[in-house]
C-alpha positions, 0 to 999 in steps of 0.5 A: 727399698734401695741403700741410698734410704739408709741415709734418710731421717730417722723416721724413715727408718721405721721401715725397717725390720730385723733379718738373718736373725735365727739361731742357725749357722749363717754364713755371716756367723760362720765367717765371723768365727773363721776370722776370729780364729785366723786373727787369733793365729795372725796374732799368735804368729807376729807376736813371735817377732816382737821383743816386748823388754825393748818396747818397754825401754822405749815407750815414754811413762808420761800419762799425756802420752798414753791419752793421746796415744788412746785417742788416735787409736781409737779414732778411727773406730770413733769416725766410723761409728759417727758415720754409721750412726748418722746413716743407721742409728747404731748404737755405742756398742757397735764400736766393738765391731768397728774397732774389730773392722780396723785390727782386721784391716791391719792384721790381715789385709785391707777391706777384709774389716768391711767384709766383717763389719758388713756380716755384722751389720746383717745380723745385728741390725734392723734392716730390710735393705742390704747393708752393702752399699751404705759399707761400699760407700763408705769405704770407697769415700775413706780412700777417696779422702785418704788420697787427697789428703796425701796429695796435700799432704805430699805438696805440705812436705816438699819443701823439706825433702832435702832433710832426706838422703833421697832428696837428690831425686825429691822431684821425681819421687813427689811427682811420681807419688801425686800421679799414683794417688791422682789416678786413683781418684779418676773413678770419682767421676762416674759417681752415679754409677759406683755410689748407693747413698744420695750426695748428701751423706756421701758428703758428710762421709767424706768430711768426717773421713777429712776429720778423722785423717786430719785430727789422726795425723796430728796426733801422730805427730803429737806423739813423735814430739811428745817423745823427741821433742828437740826434732825440728817439725820439718821431719814430722811433717815429712814423716807424716806424709810418707805415713799417710802414703803407706796407708793407702796400700789396700792389701799390706797388712801391719801398715804401720811396720811397713811404714817403719821400715820405709821411714828407716830407710829413707832417714840413713843415719838418723838413728834416734827417729828412726828408733822412735818409728821403730818404737811406735809401729811395735806398739801399734801392733802390740795393741793390735794383737792384745784386742784380737787376743781379746776379741779373739777369745771373746768369740770362741768363748761366745761360740754362735752366740755373739 
């Protein structure tokens, strides 16, 4: 059985059977525990730089802000759940593992979360075929969708680049960024050699990733506008393009913190918007750290039984 069977109809899943279900300490369980301890250490270390008093002072008290923030934060894991629900028929409890995937990618390095989710799938899901091909394909399609949307947002933001202090270099920056993103799409030309899922499944994965990016980008702009409603929309378009571009850096942890630093540099003297970007980065990092601590403590308590 190949990985392509994971994208077939529900009736085809009847042939799948459990694996890695023993009580022994497998490499997957060992990796999960190691990641939990590593994330706990990273959370404690990075918490040093957070000034909770300053963050609290800047965060809006509006329930609408928090509702939009929650939807924005969990949109990524929810879209992953929808994808793997269609591929494997996973239950809602998989949202915990997919939220961990997000946190591991953000607090550690990009694609560490995919490694964790692969080991989780092998231990928890009843499949005779390895889930590696599907996890790999979903990650690749996420990168492809992200790159395409980054190009589209760069084009949309181009007329507003004059707002930035670096406006005189606008053409050079736009073309350079477009080239870097476009060149990453080249491997897609060798689709048959790279992908395991069937064409229909790949298009489904791609469409959901595009929808996720559109939703999270719009929700981020909504959050910014809720805090600073009088700022021109051009700022949000430019900042959304920068944020999406930073998100394409696979081996950079804390992308929102990196984005905030770049935004502060690019905004120059616009202190109000720069402070907003720093506050949002701190708020997202605080959420990552809080959930990481909860998951890490849960793993340490459950031990090898989770």
